[in-house]
N, C-alpha and C positions, 0 to 999 in steps of 0.2 A: 853525663855525668848517671844518669838510673843505671845504664847498663853497668859501668861500675860499680854503682852502690849496691846492685843484686849478684853481679857476681863476689864481691866483698861478704855480702850473705853467704852465698851458697857455700864459700871455703872454711866462715866465720862456723856457719852449722856444722858442715864438717866436721872440722875440730870439736866440736863441741860433743858433738855424738860421741865420735871418738874418746875423748875425755868422760864423759858418761861412761861405755859401757865399760873402759878401765877403771872408775872406779867401783861403780856396781861391784865389777869379780871381787878388788881389791879387800869391801870393806864385806866379805862373805870371810872373811881369813882377818881380821884384827877386829881390835874396842873398841869401838864410837869412841873417840877422843878428839881435843878442839882439832887437832891437825886433820883429824880427817875429817871435820866438820866443816876446815878450810879445802880440804880436796872436794868435797861435793859440791860446794860453792862453784868447782873452777866450771862449769859448762858459764853459768852467769859471765862469771868473772872477762869468760873469752870471747863472749858478745860482747859486751862491755866496750870493751880491751877494740876490737874493731870498730865500737862505731862512735870511735874517739875519731875518726877524722871530719867530725859535724861541725867543729864549730867551737867556738871558744865566748857565748856569751852567754848568759845567768839563764838558764832556763832554758837555750837552744837542747839541750841532752833531753828535758821531758820529750821537748816538739819535735826530736828523731823517733826517741820511741815510739810516737802516738803515731808515726807514719813510718815505721822500720821494726816490724814486728821480727822479735826474739825472744830468743825458751829461756824458760828458765821452770828452774826444778825444784817440785814441792819432795817436802824434807819427813820426818816424824820428826816432828818435837820434840816429841815426847820421852824421845830416846838423847834428846843433846842436854848437855852438863847445863847448870845457875850458876852464874853468875850475881854477884850482890852487885850495890852503885859504886862502893868501894873498890874493887876491883877493878869494874869498869874504867872510874875513875885514874887507875895509871897506868891506863896504855890510851898518851895522846900524842905521841911522837909514832916516824916510821921507824923510830929501831924498837919502841915497846910495843909496834903494832896498835895501828890508830881503831879504837873502836865507837862506836856507836851502838848507840840503842834507841828502838820504833816502839813505842805501847809496850807491848812483854818479850821483845825481843831484842838480843843482842847481835851485832855485827861485825864482824872485820872488813874495813872499809880499804884497808893498806894498799892494796892494788891498784882502787882507783883516784889515788889523794891527786896523782901525779894528771891526773888525765881527765877529772872534772872538766865538764865544757863550762861549768861557771868559777872554776878556776879551783886551785887548790887554797887562798888563803880564806874564801870561802866557807867551805869544805871544813874546813880545820877549827872554825869557829865551834863544830858540835863534836871535836873530840874530845873524848874521857865524859861522853855529856845523851842528853835525847837532842836529835833528832824532831821531836813534835815541833818543839813551837816557832820552828825555820818552815818547818814545814806547812804551819799551819798559817803564817807568812806569804810565804810561798808557794801559792795550793796549784802551781798545773803542776805541780807532782802528784797529786793527790788522784791518780788516778791509779787503774788497779792494774794496768801492766807494768807501772813504774814499781809497785808495791810489789807485785812477784816480780821483778826481776832483783830489786832488794833481797829479796830472801835467798838468793841465790850465791846471800855472804853469810846470812846468818848463823853462827857458831853457838850459838844457846840462848840460852829464857832469860828472863832478868826473877830473880830473887824476890820475892813476894809477888811477882803482875807483871801487872801492867799502873803505870803512873795515873791519878787522875788526870782527866785532858787538860791540854794546855787553853790558858782563857782565852775566846775572841778577839783575836785585834780587831778586827770590822766589827766588837760591838757596839762603838760609839763612831760610827759614821754619820754625815747628814741623812736625816730619812725624810728632806724635807725636797728631795728633787724633781724636777717635772715628769710626772707619769710619760711624757711621748715622747722624751727619749729614747734610743734607741741603744738597748744595753750588749756593748762589745762585749763586757768582763762587769760583773761585778765585785769581786773580791779582787784584790784593787775594782773601787769604781771605774768603768769605763765606758763610756757613752756618747754619744751625737745625740743632735734634736734631726729631723725627718727634712730633707734639703727643702722642701717645699715654702718650712718655716725661714729660711736663710736671705731670701729676696724681699721679706718681707720692708724690711729697713738696711739704711743702712750699718746704720747700727744695730748691732745684735742688743737684744734684751740678756742681761744677766741670764736669765734662769732659763733660756735656750740656749747661752752658751755653752760647747761641750765642753767635757769633765777628760781630763785624761789625770791619772792618779797610777802612780807607782808602787804605795804603800797604803797603810791606813791612813786616813787625817786625822795630821796632830789637834788636839786642842789647847789650845794658848788662851792664857788670859793677861787680855790688852796692860791691863796693868804691873801684872809683873815682866810683860816683856823685855826684851834686851837682843840688839845688835852689836854681834862684838865685828872690830874693824882690825883685825890683827893681818903683821905677815913683812915682807921687804920693804925697808925704805919709808915707811912708815908705825909713829907713834900708834899701842894700842888704844883705841875707843873703844869705850861700852853707851848705848843707845837708846834711851826708851824712845816711844813711839810719839810719846808727846813733846821730848827734847829734841827730835828731827823733825817735828810739825813745826818747833818753834825756833829754832835754827837755820835752818833752811826753808830757801822760797819753793812753791810749793809751781810743779809748773805740770801741764796738762797733754796728755797724748793722745790722738787718736791713729792705733795701733793696732793691727789684722796679728793674728796671733794663730800658727797651722800649727797644728802635730806634722813631724818630718814621714809619718806615716798614712797621712789623708788618700784618698782613692788607692788603699794597696790592694781591693779587690778586682782594682784596673790590671794585674799583677797575673791573680789567680788564671787568668783566661790562657795564659803562655806557659805556667809551672807554677808548683806549689813556691808560697814563700810562706817566712816566721814572723809573725808578730797578728796584734791585734786587727782582727775582720772588718778594719775604718772603709766605711764607703766614701761619699765625697761630702761629709757633715763635719769632721772632726778640727773645724775651721770657727774662727769669729769674729770680730771688731766691736773694741769700746772706746771706751772715750778713758784709759785711764788716768787718774792723778798722783801726786807722788814730787816727790825731790832726789834730785838729777843726782847718779849713785858719782859722776866726774867729783863733784859740788863736794860729796860727803868725803870720796879720799882725797880729795886737794886738803880738805881740813884737817886731815890725817896725816898730811905732810907730804902724800906722794907726789914724786915731781913726776911731768910725764917725761923725763929724760933720763930718769933711774932705771941706772944699770946695771943691769941684770931681768929689769921685773917685766915677765914681755905677754904674763894673762893676769886674768882677773880670775878666782874660783870665788863660788856661790856654794854655801850648802843649807842646804832644808832642814825643818823637825821635824818630816814624814822622817823614819828609821827603820827598820827590823830592829828582830828579839837582841839581836847583836851591840843593838845599837850604830848599827851603818847606814849611816844619813844619804840620804839623794845629795848628789852633787855634779856640778859643771862649770864650763867657765867657757870667758869670752877673753880674746884679746886685750891686750891693758890699750891699743891707741883706741876704741871702740869705748871699751870702758868712760874715759876721757874725754874722747872728743863730744862736747853740745851739740851739734849739729846729728848724734847717733841718737842723738834723745833719752837714754837709756835709765829707765828710773827703778828709780825704789818705791814701787806704789804700793799706797794707800787702801786707795779710792777706784772702783770700776762703774764707768755710768754715774756720776755721781752720789754714788754712797756706800759706802765702809765694804772693804771687801767680805764675800763668804768663804766659810770655812774653805768648802770644795775649791776653789779661785785662790785663796793664799794666801786669808788672815791670819795676823791681819800686816802683813807684810811680804812683800815679794819684787822680782825681779822682773820687769820687763825690758826685751831687747829690744826693738822695731827690723823687720825688716829679717829676721834672724827664724831659726828653728825652734818652736817651743818650748824643746824643753836646755833650750840654755834660761828659756823667763822663772827660771825658779822660784819656788812658790815654797811661803812658810817660811821665807830663808832669817837664817839669826848670826849666819859667821860670813864676812867676807874675807878675801885673802891675794888681798898682790904677791906672784909668786915666779919664779924665775918659766914655772913647770904647768899644764895643763893641768886641770882637778881629778885627784887619781884616783878616780872611780868608773865602773863598770860602764855606766853610763856616758861616757865621755871618751875613754879610751878602745873601748870594745862594743860599743854598740853605736846606733846613729852613723855609719857609716855607708860608703854607696859605694859597689864594686861591678865591675864590667860585669854582664852578665852568662861570660865561659868563666867566672870564680864559682866553688862549689863551697860545700860547706868543708872537702877535703882534702882543698890548698887556700881556703882565703885564712890571710895576713893582715889582721887586725891594724896594726904600726904603721901598713905601708899605706894606708890612704889617712886625710884630716879630718877631724869631724864636720860633721856640716855645720856650717850657720847661716851665710844666706843660700838663701832656696830658690828651687828656679821659676820663670813664669807658667802659672796653669792658672784653670779653668774649671767650671762647672757646668754642667745644665742641671739646674734644678725646676724647669714647669715649660713641657710639662711631664707628667710620670710617664713612665715606661710603659705600654701596652696601651695609651690614652688612644682614644674613638675618635676621628675627626672623615668626615666629608672628601672624596678625591677630586683637587682641584682647592681646597678650602685657603685661608690661610689663618696661620699657627702665630701665637704669640710664641715668642722662646724666650726664657730669663734664665739668668743665671748670675753668676759671682766669677770677676777674675781678680786677681793677683800677682805682682812678683818680689821676688825677696831681695833686699840690701838696696829699700828704699827706689825702686826704676819705678818708675810710673807706666801701668796699661794704654796703651795710646792707644787701641783698638779690636776686637772681637770681630770674627767674623765668621756666618753663621752658611751653614750648607744641609741639601733636604736632595740633594742629587747627585751625592756620593764627591762634590767635588767642582763639578764642572760651571755651579753657578754659585756663587759666594754674596751672603745677604752683611753690610758694615751695622753692629749693632749699636743704638743709644746706650750710652753713658754712662752712670751716676753716681759722682760719688759726692767727697769734702775736699776744698779747697788744699792744698798740700805746697811748700814751695818744694821746687825741683830737685832731686835727690834724697827727698827724704817724703816720699811720699809712700809712710808706714801703712797706707790703708788701701781695702779691697776695693774696685767700684761694682755695683751692681750692674747690669748690662739686659736688656731686651731687645728683641728682634723681628718684624712681623715675616716667614716664612710661609712660598705659595709652596704646598707638598704636590705631587705629580699626580696627573687625571685621571689616572688607573686605579682601579681599585690594589691593594693588595698592603705588603709593610713597605715601612717605609723609615731608612736611619736618618737621624739629621746629627749632625755633629759641627763643633765649635771650634776652635781655635783662638788662645791673644797672644799677642807683642807687646812686647812694651817700651822704654824710651830709648834701649840701647838696641831693639831691632832682635832680642830673642823675640824668637815664634814658637810655641808646644810646638814638636813631634808627634808625626802623625800617629802611629802603633806603639804601642807598651815595649815589645819585643825588644827593639834594639835598646831600653832602658831600662831594663829588667832587672832585678838586680836580689841577692838570696834576704837581705831584712825589708825586702818590699819598701824602700824609702824613698823618695824623691819623684814619686810616681806623675808627672804632670805630661799625656800624651793627649789628647784629644780625647776630651768628652763626648759619647755617643750613646743616645736612646735610639728606641723604634717606637714606632708610634704604629697605626693601622688606619688605614684607607681606605674606607668600607658606604657604600651606598646605604642610605637612612631609609630604613625598617616603612 
């Protein structure tokens, strides 16, 4: 794939240079009009078109630009025409040309609309207006390289200069986060604890629990909160939090929630992937309290056999500048099955939810990828279709290691629901020093999706020649409803000679699914579902 991309870049660059030379010669012979300005942008547009092949999940264009530099033309913007906001607003369709503004610049992005990696609909939200509010929300665009490429589309300047900068959408995010968390992205906040904190207790303290946000954290007044239930085969209900608590019986479930990108860093040893660089601690286990989703849906009149209803969609209060909310869905049979323990949760570890974890109400779908457990849920919709959102349709899917950004077909794979068996070595720390022949205590966690119980964890310090079966610690749960991880520990003797020692582990669940040995055969372009053997290296050396 890299050879193909390199070849593509060379061809696009050559074509870009040809167009650049043609423009520079032609520009000497004609006045600088809007049409000329558009022609001046041909170099950048040619390169952008060449990068179409990277795929179509939102933000992938920014990632691709960061890893595959392309040309950008410098312009003498002082000679470009000026346009008023009213003139820009007239250009909202491909027929009228699609214009946007960024700071003081005016850009004709018509040629990019259909090939925008985040989809046409998302880009068209800014048509005829400023993209600044969107870029303040999706801050991965805010790199010099992306801004340089945008300049290739510049056709003029905004009359009166740049408008005031948009308000910071992250200004009201929580400020009381644990300083020890390892921040993978600050805006939006995505952070995981140091892995050694995970083995202190089967129940992860709320302040240690990993944070996964896609957008700014909403602030919701619990007294004004209302959950709407609407859709196929049901009557519409609007439920306050007090009414939910009063009319439906409280249930608790101990369940592990794991980001589908957990352990993504292990894939980087194979080749680059797109996504947050999670270590192995984007996972945690809590006691969740709330009401059963199935009971609420049945109170709204949903019949388990309702014709045409195949999914239940969830919509969060976290939304971008255009009001597009985070949304995901699960199969309706899972939503209604009392043994699936799907909750509308308002408590975490015996206390009200915190803002970062979905207050005042969130969905908990045990045994399922964390992206389906929608936080700050405001609307639930039984439907014949999956949620029509980026996060359901064009993200959180895994493909063959041979599928790259230039051929990925997002519709060819199902959205991740249950996740594969996995584990992590949390102690000792990589690089720890021990004496040759010592017994080393190795600790970690293991978990399997879909309610499968982890039945064994094996640990080796000699490349798999011998294995040590770990002791498991967990909570008692019914077979098929093993939603919580186990913590494990094993005493392992390191070789008697000085040198580097690799310790590896593998977990097996009740269906006898076992972790694969290496990440290469399960590599995928989004870096999800990484569950190869966890490995660390320590050093055996004589005491000084």
